[in-house]
N, C-alpha and C positions, 0 to 999 in steps of 0.2 A: 817522181822522186820522193822517197820517204824522208821524214824529218830526221835530223841528227840530234840525238840527245846525248848529253855528256855526264850521265850519272855513273857512279862507280858500280860495277857489277862484280860480285864475288862468285867465282866458279869453283865447284868441287865435285868429286865423285861420291855418290851415296851407295854404299853396298846394300843397304836395306831396300832402296828403290831400284837398284841396278840401272842408274841413270846419272847423268851430270845434272847438277842443280845450279841454277843461276839466281842469286839473290841481289836485290837492289835496295840496300839499306836506307837510302834517303827517301824512299817511297814506301811507307808502311804497308806490309802485306804483299809487296810486289816481288814475285818470284816466278820462275819457270823451270822446266826440266827438258831433257832430251836424251836420246840414246847416244849421241855424240856431243863433243864439246861445241862444235859448230852449230848443231841443231839447238842445243840449249841456249846458246848466245842469240841465235835468230829468234827463238821463242821469247827470250827476255826482251829483245828490242820491240817485238810486237806487243808484249804485255806492258812495257813502259808507255807506249803510245796509247794503249787502251786505258791505262791508269790515269794518264793526263787528260784524255778526252772525257772520262767519267768525272774526274775532279772538276773540270770546267763546267760540265753540264749541271753538276750539283752546287756550283758556286764555291767550291772549296779552294783553299790556298794550294798552290803548286810550288813546292820547295825549289829554290834555285840550286843547280848542281854545285857542290862544294869541292869537287875533285877528290883526290885520294883521302880516304878517311882512316884507313888502317895502316899500320906499319909492320913490316916483317922483322 
């Protein structure tokens, strides 16, 4: 069972990349892409886990999820 992280993920289509982009604003530099919305989301979930694992290995602080950061 994979861990469940509750970080906000911002999804959008990038014409330049011809892919969906998934950004995780609470984790600096954490982003993923994919040819479909679902693929980008799955890739983002994997990258979040890798980001947290790397931060732990390096002894860096891991931000607590704050929930929704942006408002429409």
